[in-house]
N, C-alpha and C positions, 0 to 999 in steps of 0.2 A: 422319454415316458416309454415305460419296461411296456409292451402290451398283454403279457400275463395280468398284471398290474388291471388294466379295464375287463381282464375277461374274468377277473373275481370281484367286478361288483356287479349289480345286476341296475341299480335306480341311481338317481343325481344325486340319494341324500345319504347315501355314505357319503359320496368322492368331495362331498360336502364338508365332514364329518374330519374329511383327514388337512393339516397344511397344507401351505401352496410350495410347489419345489424350493421356492424361491425364499423363504423362512425356515423350511428346512435345515438341521443340521449333522454335518457327516458325520454317519456312523451310528445314527439315531438309527433305533427298532420305537415302534410302532405298533398295531394289535388295535381290531376293528371286528368288531359279528358279524358275520357274514351275512347279506339282505335273510335268507336262506333261512336260519337259523333263530330271527327273530320274531317268528310267529311260534317256533315251538310251544307246543302244551307246555311243556316242563318247565319252558322258560317262565312262559305267561304265569303258570303257577307260584316259582318263586318270586317273582315284582308284586304277586298280588299275598301271595306273604308276608311280603320285607314291608310293602304297603300295610296293610292291615294292623301288622307287627308294632312299625312306629304310630300310628293314627291311635292302636290302642296304650299302649306306652305315653300317648301326650295329648290325651282326652282330655285329662286336667285344664293342657294348655290352652282348648282348642283349635291345634293343629292339625288339618289335614292337610296328608300327602296325595298326589293324581296320578306325578308325576316323577318317578325318583329322582332320575338326571335332574331335570332343569328342575328341584325344591332342594336338591341337596347339595347344589354346587357353591353357593357361597356360606356354607360353612352355619347360614343360624338353626337348620332343624337339627346339624350335629351335634352342637353344643346343647340345646336343650336335652338330643338325648342323653350327652355322658353329663349332665348335672343330674339327670334325673337317675342314669344306671347304676354312676359310678355317686352318687354322692360326691362328687368335682364344685367348686366355686371355679370356676374359670376368667380371670381377669381382661377380659375383652370385650366390647360394645355386643352388646344384643342385638343390635341394631346396626346394620353397614349400607350407607347407602352408597357409595362412590363405590365401581369398582376399585381402584387402590384399598380400600379399608376393606371388602370384602372378604379382597384375595391375604391382606395380611388377618385378617379374622381365621380364614383357615387354613391359613400357612400356624399360627399357634394351637389351633386346634388340632392339626396332622402332629406339630410336635409332641401334645400331652398320650394322645392316641400312641406314640412311638413307646412314649412310657408302661404306657397302659398295657398294649396290646403283647404276647410273649413270643414274639416274633424278630425273627432275625433281619439285618435289614434284605439282606437279598431275598426276603421273602415275600418281603414286600410287592402287591402285584397292582398298586395306587400310588401316585405319586400330589404334591397337590397342584400341581400342574394339568392331570390329569382329568379330575375330577372337578377343576374351576374351568375344563372345558365342558364339560356334562359329559364325558365318554362313562355311555352305559357297561360297560364291558369294567371299568375300576370302579364306579359308584358299587354294584351288584357284590366285587372282594370282598370291598369293606366293608357292608354291611353286614355278612354271612359272618366276614369275622370279629365285628362289633356283639353280635348276636354270641356267637362258640363264647367268647371272652365272659361274657357282662351274664349270659343267659343257658349257659348249655343245656337245660335241661328241655327247649322249646324244641315240638316236633319242626324241625326245618326242611323242608320238599328235598329228598338225598338223589346222587347221579344227576344231578343240573347240571349238562355240561352243551359246551356249543362250536359251531366251528366258526372261525374265527384265520385271519389274513394277521401274516406279521408281514411288515411295510419295515423295508431296511431302504435311509438314503446313503448311496455313495458318491462320489465323485462321477461316477458312469450312469448314473439315473433309478430309478428305484425300483430293489431286486421285492420279487413275494414269496410268501409262504406260506402254506395251509395248515392249519393241522388244524386237532380238535383241542378246547378247555375246558378243566370240570372247575363248574362254580361251589359244587359240595361235593361232600364223597360217598364213598358208598357207608349202605347201610349193610352190617352183617346180622342176622337174624336166624337164629339157632331152630331148625322146625325141624328135629329127631324124635315127635315122637309122633306115636300112632293116631294120637287123635287130632294133633296138626292134618295127618294126612286125611285123615278121614272128613272132616271140613272140604279138603283140598277137593276130594274125589267127589264128594254133591255138591261144588261150587261148577261142577266143570263136567262131571257127568251126568248128574242127575239135579238140573236147576230148576225141574219140573215140582221134585222134591222138598226144595228149601223154601219156598211159602207153608206146609205145613211145618218142619220144625220151626219157623217159628211163627205160628201161631201156637203151638206146643210149647214154648217157652217163655211168650207175650202171659199165657193163661197161668204161669206156675208164677211170674214175676208179680202178674197186678193178684195172686192169691195173697202175695207176702206187701207187701207196700199197698192192697187197698185200704184199709185201716189208714195214713197214715192221706189221706185223702188225693192218691196217685193215684193215674190209669198212665197206663206206657200202652198210644197207642201204634209207636212208631219204632221198631227195634233200630232201625239205619241212623237213625240220627240219634234218637234221643238219649244217648247214652254217652255221647258222647263227651261229653263234659262233666259224666263222673257221679253227677247227684247222685241221681237214681242206682246205681252201683253202688255208691256207699251207704245210702241207706239199707237197699235189699242186704247186702252182708248184716248189716248189725241188727236187721230185722229174725235171719238167719240164723245168726250166732247168739243173739238173745243179748247186746249190749247197745247201749246207749252212744253212741259219737260226738262226742262235746264241738254243737258250731266255731268254740276257735280253732278246731283243727285244722276244716275245710271250709271251704266257699261253696254254699248252700244258692247265691246267685250269682257263680263266675262274672264277669265278662271282659277278660279278656284270655291267650292261649294261655300262660302264663298259669293263670287262678287253676284253668280247665287241666293242665298239666298235674299240677299241683295234685287236683283231685283224684286222677286217674289211676297217677305216682300210689299217692298212698293207699288207693283201694286195690293195687297189684299188691305189694307190700304185709298189708291186713291177710289177702289170700295168702300169699307166701310163706308169709308166720302160719299163719292156722293151718296152715299142709291142703288146703284147698285145691292147691295148682297143680294139676299131672301132665301137664305139657309147658314150655317155656312162652312167656307174654311180653312183648314190649309195651309198656302203657303210651306210649309217643302216640303207638298203633287206633289204641282206643279213643283217640281226639282225633286222631285222620278218617275216621269212621271206618274202619277194616271192615269190615263187614266176618271176614274168617277168625278175625283174632275176638269180635262180639262173642259172638257165637263163641269159639273156647271155653273164654270166663263164665258165659250161663251156663254149658253142658258143664261145668265143672260144681257147680253149685247147683244144677238141677238131676246131677245123678248124685250126687247125696241127700238133700233133702227132696226129691219129689213126692215124698211122704210126708214133709211134713205141715201140720193144721195151721192155718193164717190164723 
């Protein structure tokens, strides 16, 4: 066995994920996440995000996913997801108990996914084999593709990448190559506004003044939404679902938001994204935004973005009476 292969891994668990050399096909290439990348905070955040998304999507089905590669390999969760997201009726058994039936079910689901996802064969970074063998890298690629296709506005964690080892089975033994593979792409955010730069400088160079700014904005917000029976105490978290922001805009602009247009008690990331996008659209249409804002960052509790939005409202309406 190539000594570089052994040096590429630091624990036996990763070795156990690979097929034995006697079962390998000459010329076959496989990828494995290096153990050093498995505890990367960005990778853990992506896995948590995907599990929360699945659990929220399938809440009515009382499905709870706790481990992506272990819970998705047999096709059951994927079956429910496709029926829910794509309004599809799949002609496969709901429950497949034997290994043969589980694999057959997974094969059928993968064929349907090929037709749904706008990807060429060469762009597929997963296979029936890799998902069925509980390969984490393939499972993550598959789920990210499903999210992007069925819910493109979802605020999926950006710039997630892992170190992988590519193993090629050759007549002379195993050949290995280390590389970096991206699971989610870069998110371009334009920040050419002086207002954005002001909050950048405030958060980096004068963090001691940040609390004073937050208190000023909280007073402004509570002055407007107080008569609705709402009190905001935490600027870091209470704007993430978009509800208070929408109610604040309605109060300041003097109009009533139809409850059918937004989610008053959002229960999922999708509903929070709907609210925050609506809020940003209203601000933009009303000429209230003087700096570029990404609505996903509001849901992700990006403090600079939240402060930018509140500043735009504060600067115009700071003298408005409650």
